[in-house]
N, C-alpha and C positions, 0 to 999 in steps of 0.2 A: 328715768335714768339720766344722770348728769353726764354730758359728754366731756371727756378729758383725753388728751393725747398720752402716748406712752411715757413721755418725759415727765409730764405733770403727775401721772399716775405713779411712776417710780419714786419721784420726790415725795409724794404723799405717803407712800408706804414707808420710806426710810425715816422721814421726819416725824410722822405720827407714831410709828413704832418706837423711835428713840425717846420722844417726849413722854409717851405713856409709860414706858419702862422706868424712866426717871421718877415719874410721879408715883407709880406703884411700889417702887423700891422702899419707900418709907413704911409701907405696910408689910414689907418682907414677902411680897408676891413676886414670884420668879418672872424674869423678863420674858420667857417663852410664853407664859400665860397671858401677859399683857400684849404680846405680838399677836397671838391668836385672837384675842378680843378685838384688837384693832382691825384685823382681817374680817371678822364677823360684821363689825360696824360699817366698814367701807365697801364690803363685798356685796354680792347679789342678795344676801339675806338681810342687808341693812340699807345703807344709803345708795348703794349701786353706783359708786363713783370710780370703781376700779376698771380701767380699760379692758375690753375684751382681749386685746392683743397680749396683755400681760397674763391674763388668766389662761389664755391658750398656751402660753409658754411655761406654765406651771409644771408640766410633766418633765420638761428638760431641766428646769431649775431644781426640781426635787431629786432627780437622778444625780445631778452634779453634787448637790449638798450632801445627799446620803453617801455618795462615794467619798467625799471629804471626811465625813463623820466616821465611816468605817475605817478609812485609812488612819485617822487619828487614834481610834481605839486600838489599832494594831500596835501602837507604841507601848501599850501596857502589857504586851506579851513577850517582853524580853526574857530569854531563857533563864537568866540568873534570878530574876524576881518571880516570874510565873512558875518556875520549877518548884518553888517553896509552897505555893498556894494552889497550884494547878488542879490537883485532885479535888480539893474542896470546892473550887469554882465550878468544875465540871459537875460535881455532885449537886450543888445548889441549883445550877441551871437545869439539870434534868428533873429534880424534884419540884421546882417551882412550875415548870412547864406541865409536868404530869399532874401536879396538884390542881392547877386550874382546869385542866382537861377533865379529870375524874369528877371533881365537884360540880362543874357546870353540867356535864352529861347526866350525872345522877340527879341533880336538882331539877333540871328541866323534864326529865323522864318520870321521876317518881313524884314530884310535887305538882307539876302542871300537866302531866299526861302527854307530853310531847312524844311523838313516835320515836323509838329508839334510834333509828338511823339518822333522823334529823337532830336529835340531841347529841349524837356522836359528832356530827359536823360542827355544831355550835361549840362543843367541848374542844375540838381540835383547833378551831379558830381562837378560842380563849387562851390557848397556850402562848400565842404570839405577844411579844412586847416590842414597843417602838423605841429603838435606841436613841433617836435624835433628840427627843425632849430630855432624856436623862443626861446625855452628854452636854447639852446646852446648859442645864442647871449646874452641873459640875464645873464647867468652864466659867460660868458667871460668878459662882460663889468661890472659885479658886480653892475648893475643898481638897484636902489631902488626908490620907489615913487608910487604915485597913478596910473600912466600909467602902470608901471611894474606889479603891483598887479592886476590891472584890466585885462591886456593883458593875464597874465597867467591863470586867471579864465576863460576868454573867450575861449582860445584855448583848455582848458580842456573840456568845454561843447560842443564845436563845433563838436566833433566826434559823440556824441549822436544825435545831430540834423541832421547831414548829413546822418546818417544811417536811421533815420526815414523818412527824405525827400526822400531819394532814394527808400526806400521800397514802399512808396506811388506812387512815380513817375513811377516806373516799372509797376505797375498795371494800372495806368492811360495811360501810353504809349501803353501797350498791348490792352487796351480797344479802344483807338483811332485807332490803326493799324488794329484791327479786325472789328471795327465798332459795336461791341457787348458790351454793358455795363454790368458789373458784380459787383454789389455793395457788394455782400458777399465776393468776392475775395479781393476787396479793404480793407474791414474790417479785413479779415483774415491776409492780409499782414501787415497792421498796427499793429494788435495784435501780430504777430510774432516779429515785430521789437521792440515793447515795451517789450515783453517777453525776447528777447535777451539782451536788455539793463538792464532790472531788474535782470535777472539771473547773468549777468556779475558782477553787483554791489554786489549782495548777495554773490557771490563766493569770491570776494575780501574782503568783510566784514568778512566772516567766517575765512579766513586765517589771517586777522588782529587780530581777537579774539584769535586765536591760538598763534600768535607771542606775543601778550600782556600777555597771560596767563602764558607762560613759561619765560617771561622776568625776573622775580625775581630769576630764577635759573641761569641766564647768567650774571656773574659779570665782567668778563674780557672784555675790549673793543674789542680785536681781536676776541674773541668768539662771541660777539654781531654782529660784522661785518659779520662773516661767517654765523651765524644763520639768520640774516636779509636777506642776499643775497640768502640763501637757500629758505626762504619763498617766496621771490620775484620770483625765478625760479620755485618754486612749483605752484605759482599762474599763471605764464605764461604758464607752461606746462599743467596745468589743463584746462585753458581757451582754449588753442589750441586743446586739445584732444576732448573736447565736442563741439567745433565749436563756441565759444563765443568770445567776444571782449577782447583781451589782454589789450588794452589801458584802457577800462572802469573797468576791474577787478582790475588792478594795481592802478588805480586812487582811487577806493573804498578802497583798502588796505591802501593807504596813508591817505585818509580822515579820516577813522575810527581810525587809529593809533594816528593821531595828536589830536584827540578829546577824546580818550578813557581814557586818564590819564595824569598826570602832567609830566611824563617822555617821552612823545611822540617824542619830538625832537631828543632824543638820537638815535633813529632808523635811522633817516635821516642823522645825523652827522656821524654815523658809516660807511655808504657806500659812503660818499662824495669822499674819495680818489680814488674810482673806476671810477668816472664819466669821468674825462678828457681823460684818455687813451681809454676808451671804446667809448666815443663820437667820438674821432679822427678816430678810426678804422671803426666805423659805417658810418661816412660821406665820408671817402675815398672809402669805398666799394660802397656806394650809387652813388658816382661819376663814379666809374668804370662800374656800371651797366647801366648808362645813355647812350643811343644810340645817340651820338652827331650828327651823320650823318643825323638823322631825322630832324634836324633844317632846312635843305635844302628843306624839303618837307612839311614844316609847313603850307604854303599856306594861302589864305585869311580866310578860316574857322578857322584855328588855331589863326591867328592874331586877328580876331574879338572875339574869345573866350577869349584870354588873356586880351584884352582891356576892355571888358565889365565885366569880372570877377573882375578885379582890381577896376573898377568904382563901381560895385555893392558892393564890400567889403567896400570901402571907404565911399560910401553914406549910406549904411545900418548901419555901425558902428557909423557914425556921427549922424544919426537920433536916434539910440538907446541911445546914450550918451547925446543927447540934450533934452530928455523928462524931464518933471518936476521931481525934486529930483535926477537928473542925476549927472554926474561927472563934474570936472573943465574943463577949456578951453583946457589945454594940452591934456587931454584924448579925448575930442571931436575932436580936430584937427588932432591928430596923431595916434590914436589907429588903424585906418584902415590900415596904413602902416605896422603894425606888423602882419597882417593877410594874407599877400601875399603868403608865401610859400605853396606849394602843392606837395604832393608826395604819400606816401604809401597808405593812405586811398582812395585817388582818383583813383590810379591805380587798387586797389582792386575792387572798384565800376565799373570801366571801364571794367575790366575783366568779371564781372558778366553781364554787358550789352552785351559783346561780346558773352557770352554763351546763353543768352536769346533771342538775336536778331541777328542771324547769318548773315543776309543780310547786315545790316548796322553796326553791332557790331565791325567788323574789322576796319572800318573807324573811329568809336568812339574811340576805343582803341589806334589806331595809333596816332590820334590827341592828346589824353591825354598824351601819352608817350612823344611826341615831345614837348608839352607845359610844361611838367614837368621839362624839361631841363632849360627852361627860368625861371620858378618860383623858382627852387632850387638854381639857381645862383643869381638871382636878389632879391629874397625874403629876405635873411638874411641882405643884404645891406639896403633894405628898413626898416627892423626892427631896425637896428642899427641907421639909420638916425632918425627914430621916437623917439627913446630913447634919442638921442643927442639933438634933437630940444626941447624935454620936459625937458632938463637939469637934467636927472636922472642918467647920467653916471658920476661917480666920476672922479676927475681930474687925479688921478693916473692911471686910466684905459686907458687914452689917451696916456700915455707915452710908 
């Protein structure tokens, strides 16, 4: 391992990520994919030149960036625009999550003979989608249109559905494994999942009120940037401290702010300059933490999981968008491609499965970690392809 200090390590992350993204842009490879590749090369799976101190701080950086991403997604939930497409977005998000769950569960159990309770856990984890990569591709390509708007809405809601699906699936899996049905436990787990989601949203809404209340006292744009970032960090910290969802709390923060007054957009514009460098650092670190050697051990189980999760997302999203009063042809045909990325939420759910099911949990966790490498590398490319096929990427973004 080459010894580097934190300053050199951070400069290496930023410069290598920047130059690689510029190089790969000619091949229309998304910047997020190039950042992840840089992380793999300079991280523990490659040259091992990334300082341990920076790797140790990856959890904090991830929480901050995911909070910023969720906050930014909230901007797309303005009542005047979301009111027109809200039902369709909810329907697509439900169908794509259920599509992945049902197909992965069925395929693993019926094709590979995986025990039903284990297949259900895999199916529940398959429902999760990583919003960070999708948002990064949208920002990079500056895409605009029905597909872009719908996609951002769907990835925002996906986190809530996956948490609920997993909570129910954990109890069902325990019931099948033990052979003893406990309806009260199922109801309790569902209730706890709903409470977690509701409390996270209330927390974000409360901090949104605080930010809006003091807005009139903050006149200078630089002060507004600092104050907005401080409230986002406060929301992230509070959610983590009490064990609730950072993504949902920061999403609620953004949703309430964009709807609470006529000046809501100023909060989002204030922190936009922070997005690009933080996204770069976040995805390079994400790449560094990927255990690329696990690809050799992905096996038939991992391959079936990948194939049927992708098919489930594509099919579920298509069905959701095709219902009466649904979206246009481009959304129906391509939105599923934007839902391929999978990372943080799925890994968190897999970790919970490992804790609750010690016998099979290690196998579940190892498979999800390995397949995450594939989804994080291929997912952003699929998202960019979808936006390109829908003709929502402006010409200048191709240059």
